[in-house]
C-alpha positions as CSV (number, residue, x, y, z in Angstrom):
1,M,0.0,0.0,0.0
2,D,1.4,3.3,-1.0
3,W,-1.4,5.9,-0.6
4,T,-1.0,9.2,-2.4
5,L,-1.7,12.5,-0.9
6,S,-3.5,15.4,-2.5
7,D,-0.2,17.0,-3.5
8,G,1.0,13.8,-5.2
9,T,3.4,12.8,-2.4
10,T,3.2,9.1,-1.3
11,L,3.3,7.9,2.3
12,R,6.8,6.6,1.9
13,E,8.0,10.0,0.6
14,L,6.9,11.5,4.0
15,V,9.5,9.4,5.8
16,Q,12.9,11.0,6.3
17,S,15.0,8.6,8.3
18,E,12.9,7.4,11.2
19,P,9.5,5.8,11.0
20,I,6.5,8.1,11.2
21,V,3.0,7.8,12.6
22,V,0.1,8.5,10.2
23,V,-3.3,9.0,11.7
24,V,-6.1,9.0,9.0
25,V,-9.5,10.4,9.9
26,D,-12.6,11.2,8.0
27,P,-13.3,14.9,7.8
28,S,-16.9,14.3,8.9
29,Q,-15.8,12.9,12.3
30,C,-15.7,15.0,15.4
31,L,-11.9,15.4,15.5
32,L,-12.1,17.4,18.7
33,C,-13.7,14.3,20.3
34,S,-11.0,12.0,19.1
35,S,-8.9,11.3,22.2
36,V,-6.4,9.1,20.2
37,L,-5.8,12.0,17.9
38,A,-5.3,14.4,20.8
39,E,-2.8,11.9,22.4
40,W,-0.8,11.6,19.1
41,L,-0.6,15.4,18.7
42,Y,0.5,15.7,22.4
43,R,3.1,13.0,21.9
44,E,4.4,14.8,18.8
45,R,4.8,18.0,20.8
46,M,6.4,16.4,23.8
47,S,8.6,13.7,22.3
48,G,9.3,14.8,18.7
49,V,7.6,11.7,17.2
50,N,6.7,12.7,13.6
51,V,2.9,12.5,13.4
52,E,1.1,13.2,10.1
53,L,-2.7,13.8,10.3
54,L,-4.3,12.9,7.0
55,L,-7.9,13.2,6.0
56,A,-9.4,10.1,4.3
57,R,-10.8,12.3,1.5
58,E,-11.0,15.9,0.4
59,P,-13.1,17.8,2.9
60,E,-16.3,19.5,1.6
61,N,-16.6,23.3,2.0
62,H,-18.6,23.1,5.2
63,E,-16.1,20.6,6.7
64,R,-13.2,22.9,5.8
65,R,-14.9,25.7,7.7
66,I,-15.4,23.5,10.7
67,L,-11.8,22.2,10.7
68,L,-10.5,25.8,10.4
69,A,-12.7,27.1,13.2
70,A,-11.7,24.1,15.4
71,G,-8.0,24.8,14.7
72,V,-7.4,21.3,13.4
73,R,-4.5,21.2,11.1
74,A,-4.4,18.4,8.6
75,D,-1.2,17.6,6.7
76,G,-3.2,16.7,3.6
77,Y,-5.8,14.3,2.3
78,L,-5.7,11.0,0.5
79,R,-6.3,10.9,-3.2
80,G,-7.4,7.9,-5.3
81,V,-8.4,5.7,-2.3
82,Q,-11.8,5.2,-0.7
83,I,-11.9,4.6,3.0
84,E,-15.3,4.2,4.6
85,P,-15.7,6.6,7.6
86,Q,-16.5,3.7,9.9
87,R,-12.9,2.4,9.3
88,T,-11.3,5.5,10.7
89,P,-9.4,6.6,12.7
90,I,-6.6,4.5,11.2
91,E,-3.2,4.4,12.8
92,L,-0.2,3.6,10.7
93,V,3.5,3.4,11.3
94,V,5.4,3.9,8.0
95,D,9.1,3.8,7.1
96,S,10.8,4.0,3.8
97,G,10.0,0.3,3.1
98,G,6.3,0.7,3.6
99,V,3.7,0.1,6.4
100,L,5.1,-1.5,9.5
101,F,1.8,-1.4,11.5
102,R,-1.8,-0.7,10.8
103,A,-4.9,-0.6,13.1
104,E,-8.4,0.6,12.2
105,R,-11.2,2.0,14.2
106,V,-8.9,3.3,16.9
107,Y,-11.1,5.3,19.2
108,G,-9.2,5.6,22.4
109,P,-8.8,6.9,25.0
110,S,-5.5,5.3,24.0
111,S,-4.4,2.6,21.6
112,P,-2.2,-0.4,21.7
113,L,0.5,1.5,19.8
114,L,0.4,4.5,22.2
115,D,0.5,2.1,25.1
116,A,3.5,0.4,23.7
117,L,5.3,3.7,23.5
118,E,4.6,4.6,27.2
119,D,7.8,3.1,28.6
120,G,10.1,5.0,26.2
121,R,10.3,2.6,23.3
122,S,11.0,3.8,19.8
123,L,8.3,3.4,17.2
124,R,10.2,0.3,15.8
125,E,10.5,-1.2,19.3
126,A,6.8,-0.6,19.9
127,V,5.8,-2.2,16.6
128,D,8.0,-5.2,17.4
129,A,6.5,-5.5,20.9
130,L,3.0,-5.4,19.4
131,S,3.8,-8.1,16.8
132,V,5.1,-10.4,19.6
133,L,1.9,-9.8,21.6
134,E,-0.2,-10.5,18.5
135,H,1.8,-13.7,17.7
136,E,1.2,-14.9,21.3
137,A,-2.5,-14.0,21.1
138,K,-2.9,-15.8,17.8
139,S,-1.3,-18.9,19.3
140,T,-3.7,-18.9,22.3
141,T,-7.0,-17.5,21.0
142,E,-8.8,-16.2,17.9
143,G,-10.1,-13.0,19.7
144,D,-10.2,-9.4,18.4
145,G,-6.9,-7.8,17.5
146,V,-4.6,-6.6,14.8
147,A,-3.8,-9.3,12.3
148,W,-0.5,-9.2,10.4
149,N,0.2,-10.7,7.0
150,A,3.3,-12.7,6.5
151,E,5.4,-9.7,5.4
152,L,4.3,-7.4,8.2
153,Q,3.4,-4.9,5.5
154,S,-0.4,-4.4,5.9
155,P,-2.0,-5.8,9.0
156,N,-5.8,-6.0,9.0
157,T,-8.2,-5.5,11.8
158,R,-9.9,-8.8,12.6
159,S,-13.1,-9.4,14.5
160,G,-13.5,-12.8,16.2
């Protein structure tokens, strides 16, 4: 998956040297109500983790006005991909090789990825820790969680 932004940039092109976090939301959602988004923006300010806020689609005029009035800054919107609003917010960790982690419908107040970063882990270490936890969970149960494909490139949210 290499989604393209409205300016023609791909997700991979956003990465400089370290992995980045991408949070994708639908512009129709109450972004001020999204505690996960607030947590990521706080973490970006406090720890320097690069967080990109992307809209799942181009906002309509009334949505632009609401976003502007609310002071929500989006780094762009996705072009050429359709994401149903009920799948968002989506959390991604992306490096120059592609997507390392993906979780959909991340409503908060936190997320497994945010929790994995709490003890000072880097993004790569947090993703590794989550993949170990997911592997252990898969071997013991078929419950809800983040499911990874064999290449760890595009995990899918799975319902039991």
